[in-house]
C-alpha positions, 0 to 999 in steps of 0.5 A: 057929787057923789063921793068916789070912796062912796061908788067903788066901796072896795079896798083898791090900789087906786083908792078914790079921794074924799070930798074935804069939808069945810074945816078940812079946807080952813086947816089947809089955809092954816099950814104956815107958809115956807120961811125964807132963804133959798137956793137949794144945795140938793133938790133932786133934778130941777126941782120946781119949788110951789109954783102952779104947774100951768106956769112952769111949762116951758121948763118942764118942756126944756128938761125933758126935751131929750129923754122922749122917745118916738115909736111906731103906733103898732108897736107901742100898743104891743109893748107900752099899752097896759093890755092888748085886746085879741083881733076878735075883741076889736072885731066885735067892737067894730061890729057893735058900733057900725052906728058910730062908724057910717060908711065913707071913712069917718066917725058920724058926726065929723062928716068926712072932715078934720076937725080943723075945717069943722067952721062954727063949732069950738074945740069942746064941741068937736071933742065932745063927739068921741065921748059917746063912743067910747062910753058904747066901747065900754059896754062891749066885751074885752078879751086880751092876748093869752086870756081867757077871762073876760077883762071887766071895765076899769077906767071910765072916760070923762070930758073935763075941760075947765074942772079943777084939778088938785093933789096932795102936793103944791102946783096943782093949777092945770086943767086937762081936756078929757081923763080916764078915772078910777071912779065912774061920774056920772055927772061932771064933778066940781073938782077932780084929784091927781090920785083918781086920773090914770090918763090925761087928754089933750086936744087941739083943733089946730095942727098949727105949730104953736098949737101943737108945741102948746098941747104937748106942754101941756099934757107932758107937764100934766104927766109931769106933776101926776108923777110927783104928785102920786107915790104910787105911779110906776108909770102914766099915759096921755093922749094928744089930737092935734087935729085929726092927728092922735098920738099915745103916750108913755111916761116912766122913770127910765124913759117917755114916748110919743107913739107916731101920730094916726088920723083918728078920723079915719083910722077907726080900728086903731082908734078903738084899739087904743081905747080898749087897751085903757078902758078894759086896763087892770090898775097895774097895767095902768101904772098903779103900784100894787105895793102902795095902798093908799088910805084914809087914817085919822083923817089924813091920806097916808100910805102903805108900803109892802116891802118884801126882803129877800127870804123874809116875810113881808113888812108893812109901813105906813107913812106919817109925813114926809120927810123929803119928796122933791117936785122935780122937773123931769119924769125920769131919774130917781125921783126919791122920797123920804117919808117918816113912817111907822110899822102896822100889821097889814095893809088894809085901812084896818091896820094897828101899828106894832107894839114896838114903843111907838117906834118911828122909822125913816122908810126912802123909795128910790128908782134905780137901774135894773141890776144895779147894786142896792145901798144895803148891798153896798153897806153889808160890803164896806161892814164886812171890810170894816168888821175884818179890820175891827178884830184885826191890829192896825198901825193907822191911823194914829193919833187922835183921828186913830182914837175917834177911828177906834171909838167907831170901831168898838162895839161893832157896828153899833157905833159906826157913823152910818145910816144903818138899814133895817131892812130893805127890798126891791119892787116893780120894774118899768120898760127899756125903750122898745127897739123900734123906739128913737129919741127924738128932741123935736117933739118938745120943739120950745117956742122963742118967748119964754113966759114972764114969771108968776107966783107960786100957786098953791092948790093942795089936798088938805089932810095930806100926809105929803103936805108938810114936806119942804123942798126949797128952791133958789132966788139967785143969779148963776154965775157962768159956767167954767170953760171945759168939761170932758166929753162923756158917752152917749146916755143909755135910758136903761130900765129902772126898778123901785128900791124901798129900805127902812133905816134904823135911825130917823133924824134931820138932815144936816141942812136942816139944823138950827144950830151951827153948832151941832151942825160942824160936830156932825161934820166931825163925825162924818170925817171919821166916816170917811176915814172909815171908808177909805180904810174900807177901800170905798168912796161915797161919790155924793157926800152933801148936806142931804145925806149927812144924818143929824140923829139925837142919841141921848142928850147929844147929836151926832153926824151919821152918812148915808146913801150909798147908791153912788159909792164904789170901791176906789180901784173901780171907781174910774170905770166908765158910767153911761150915766155919770153919778158924781155928787150934788152940784152944791158940794160936788168936788171941782174936778168931778164938776168940771169933767176933767183934772185941775191942772189941765186947766191950772195957770202955772204962774198963778199966785200958787208959786208966787211969793204972794201965794205964799204970804197969802197962806202964810206956809214954807215949803211942803215935805211929803209926810210932814204933818202935826197930830191935832186933838180937838181944841189944840192950838197949832200951826197948819204946814206947808204947800207942796209943788204943782204936778199935773195928776189924771182924773178919778174920783179919789178919798180926797175928792169925798173929803173936798165936798165935805169943805165946800159942805162947811163953806156953805154953812159959814157964808150961806147960812151964818148971818154975818150981821145981826138982823132986826125983827123987820129984815129979811135975810138974803144969800151972801153974794159970793155964796150966790156965786159959788154955790150954783146947780149948773152942770158945770161949777162956776168961774168964781167958783173956780177962782176960789179953789185955784187961789190961795187966800182968795180975798172975797172970802176973807172978808165974808166969815162971820168976826166972831169966828176970830181973826185967824178964821180965815187963815184956818179956812185957807190952811183947809183948802190949800191942803185939798188943792195941792193934794189934787195938784201934787199927787199924780198917782196916789198910793195908800201912803199918799192918803195916809198923810193926808187924812191926818192933815185934814183932821187936823185942819178942819179940827181948828175950823171946827173948834172955832166954831164950836166956840164962837158965841153970838152967831146965828143960822138963817132959817131955809126956806123954800119960795125964793129962787131958781130951783137947783139942777140936778143933785141926785141927778147932775150926777145920773138924770138931770146933766144931759151928757152932751150939755155944753157950756156956754160959749164964750162964756164970762165970769159973773163976779160977786160984785156984779149979782144982776145978771139973772137969766129968764130960766132963774127968774121963773122958779122962786127959791134962793142960793142957801137953803137944802130941801128937808130930806133924811138919809138919801141922795137924789138925786134923782130925778 
């Protein structure tokens, strides 16, 4: 087979993929596999792990059913199609193809029969008949609306049924019946690359419901994989033919649309109009981003991003390796990618690295709702507030919290515990839904039988700069959802716009930390970051392990808070949103996860007000304002609990603090080995961790029970013994402080929060001190292949959790002692309840 790169030697936005050598294929096999341990707290929007795409089609359909729209065919062609051939061009094509359009209303070779009536002919033969028609069409002249210049042929149609498809990420185990490629193949190649496929097509001779469903599963999952695999794709297209019914599909980060069916055997003019629109399209019209170039550098596939800041010259960054690149189950959403990158002088293949001392940066590529604030805009507003505070005299906080806060504000802004942004820029937009397009969940009606679980398939392109990315999945059973959830407004599918930014620092996400002391010292830094956000009057709304970046500074490490895309001014945090953006499910504050105030479901006769509860926490009556100053290493006792009062639900500063508590707990029971392991032991997540940390759209009953129960008994015996006998009480003190604030403070004032922060600082400090002092405590290595995938992260907040999703009716708590009830869908994608994906300085989520 001729190498595609030799067929088209010019620099294209969509370059072809060179054929790998034997050495590169051996190198691919030598890439080490993932380690052990599972469920990821942060893999955007139903991350599907490494399993083959053909094995998870039903899962993808389940996630995408509600994001599919249907549109009349002519409206589709006028609005969604890449270009609009003029009426005269279509007339000329009809005249030129008279040989293929005999009288009688059908194509030559179909004899006025639909495919289902062409007995004795297989699918390959039947749907091979349009191929010479499309090839003849490619030789006609095409002019598009509002253009004077004749269009060049841009894409090439090819029958490719059975041809293996490979890509840069795992899972390219699917086949398609036909496609449009960026390169001309005179003979069918032995394999196709995802990067060369601009449109995929699937055919069925029958219109039987099961056949139709299978046809659509294949085309939707293929489009899903293309959008996951290729960073250049803004949108992509597909065609399905089911018997005589043909439809055109458009897939983007804002929504996906299927056209209404046409009878392709009789509506020959529309058939020609469809294919003229595609084969004479330009690359950017087909969804290839001109600001991202795919190149070969040092025998690896790299990407060069062009970032154009406002009122500044463009800058160019060449990717080195992915830091975070989840393979998500939905197409719409944020689809966050983060790369390790280096700045170069231009976007060509010959680009050279700038003379900046070999500096490496983190480049984030994400989709935002059109018109929303960017992360840099939000960060600038926060920094402006903090700069005013730094230059003024302030009387809060005091004590050691005040000392740490003052140190962070010194030499502004270099000491702030936030990831600083070096440059950023907006990119292309995808379309919002057409006025005549309507949501249609019937397009992907699920079959009643779920496929059996399959082993992972790893077919990926060797020597790809994407191949080292890790985004683990999970194996754990999920506890039943809690029995209440607030109603949410109908979802609006807004147009989305690309946003790219470059972080000044580069490090690793907190969940990738292999040292517990480093992780908890980073958590202490984030306490200061949240204190600064409170001073500035902002809430973060997605404090998670993926948004805490550990950066090396000299001989030590420092935790920095990133991803402010969901941050809001505290006095505006209760504004209604069409897409709720409230955090990562593993670490989401319980009230936010429930969608209602905790007091509304809290049993007033529970242990909280009983003597048993007081003994569990070991406290006397609480008096507002009572606090004990804390200094790292200082041994002090925690103060007591307050009275229960019902508060309203708003995202407040204490919710960010609660997220940090869940992060600490995740480390303590999911990442810490409670017992030493031998060389042959396989670590597995603690049952309590599996029950508490789930990626459902509502919290598990176990998580709810833990948070509302003082001195939760199963938790006491879970902590590593080397933390000391007093450690469970120390965690209970922090837990109770946050719980009591939720229940006690109806309308929290600035003074209420000023009383809370020193208390949390002291409670958290005692926990951090105990962890840092402990010896002989090992962390379980994170993994990517052991269990069901987390559902949502950046995308429970906005993309993967649909507003109309309801908890299971009559759901019962799946208790810690019983972990055998794993749903069929949970068994399919392998990964486990303890391991998050590698990511740096971003959320997520995306989807």
